[in-house]
Structures are given as C-alpha cells and as structure tokens.
C-alpha positions as CSV (number, residue, x, y, z in Angstrom):
1,M,-8.5,-18.5,12.6
2,S,-6.1,-18.7,9.6
3,E,-9.0,-18.0,7.2
4,I,-9.6,-14.7,9.0
5,I,-5.9,-13.8,8.8
6,C,-5.8,-14.7,5.1
7,S,-8.8,-12.6,4.4
8,L,-7.4,-9.6,6.3
9,L,-4.0,-9.9,4.5
10,G,-5.9,-10.1,1.2
11,L,-7.9,-7.0,2.1
12,Y,-4.7,-5.1,3.1
13,L,-3.1,-6.2,-0.2
14,L,-6.0,-4.6,-2.1
15,L,-5.7,-1.4,0.0
16,V,-2.0,-1.2,-0.9
17,L,-2.8,-1.7,-4.6
18,L,-5.6,0.9,-4.3
19,R,-3.1,3.4,-2.8
20,V,-0.7,2.9,-5.7
21,V,-3.5,3.6,-8.2
22,L,-4.7,6.6,-6.2
23,S,-1.2,8.1,-6.2
24,W,-1.4,8.4,-10.0
25,I,-4.7,10.2,-10.0
26,P,-5.0,13.9,-9.1
27,L,-7.8,14.5,-6.6
28,N,-9.8,17.5,-5.6
29,P,-8.9,18.1,-2.0
30,E,-12.5,19.0,-1.1
31,G,-14.1,16.1,-2.9
32,T,-15.5,12.8,-1.6
33,A,-12.8,10.9,-3.5
34,A,-10.1,12.8,-1.5
35,T,-11.8,11.7,1.8
36,A,-11.8,8.0,0.6
37,A,-8.2,8.4,-0.5
38,G,-7.3,9.8,2.9
39,F,-8.8,6.8,4.6
40,V,-6.8,4.5,2.4
41,Y,-3.7,6.5,3.2
42,Y,-4.5,6.4,6.9
43,L,-4.7,2.6,6.8
44,T,-1.5,2.0,4.7
45,D,0.8,4.7,6.1
46,P,1.7,2.8,9.3
47,V,3.4,0.1,7.1
48,L,4.7,2.2,4.2
49,V,6.1,5.2,6.0
50,P,8.7,3.3,8.0
51,L,9.7,1.4,4.9
52,R,10.3,4.6,3.0
53,R,12.7,5.8,5.8
54,I,14.7,2.6,5.3
55,M,14.3,2.5,1.5
56,P,13.9,6.0,-0.1
57,P,12.4,6.3,-3.6
58,L,14.8,5.6,-6.5
59,R,15.6,8.7,-8.4
60,M,15.0,8.4,-12.2
61,G,15.6,11.8,-13.7
62,G,13.0,14.1,-12.4
63,M,10.8,11.5,-10.8
64,G,11.1,9.0,-7.9
65,L,10.1,5.4,-8.0
66,D,8.6,4.3,-4.6
67,L,9.5,0.7,-4.0
68,A,7.9,0.4,-0.6
69,P,4.4,-0.7,-1.9
70,L,6.2,-3.4,-4.0
71,L,8.0,-4.7,-1.0
72,V,4.8,-4.8,1.1
73,F,3.0,-6.6,-1.8
74,F,5.7,-9.3,-1.9
75,A,5.8,-9.6,1.9
76,I,2.0,-10.0,2.2
77,S,2.0,-12.5,-0.7
78,F,4.7,-14.5,1.0
79,L,2.8,-14.4,4.3
80,R,-0.4,-15.5,2.6
81,Q,1.4,-18.4,0.9
82,A,2.9,-19.5,4.3
83,I,-0.3,-19.1,6.3
84,C,-3.1,-19.9,3.8
85,A,-1.5,-23.0,2.2
C-alpha cells in the first residue's frame, strides 16, 4: 500500500513541476497543448489555489513570485521521505 502512495505522490510532484514549467510558456488557447495544460491545471488547482489564498505571491517590482508550488514540492518531498523510507 505504501508503494502505491509513494508512486502517487511522486506523480503529483511531477504534475506540480510540469505546471510550473507550463506557466512560463505562452500557449495557443485553441491548441492541443492548451488542453493538456488545462488538465494539469485541473489536477493541481485543488492544492495550489487554497495555498495562494493563505500565501499570496511575493511582489518583486512588476512581477509576482508564486511560492505555493514550492511549498507543495517541499510538503510532498517530506511526506515521501516519511512514508517511503
């Protein structure tokens, strides 16, 4: 059972990393890549959106640095260390 949980946590970690990368790339809203990105956003939003309400992006001049994916990354890594060890 712990192997399944470890695998799912690892998969979700990859999805969060993919979301970070996708946020840097401009996508055509009508393309296939936008549909795939929408699916990744659909899977990661339930975790990231509540965190963003608690911890809004840091303002750095004209841009904002979103720390929610970083927090999720560390939390999942900690869980994997605790469960999968």
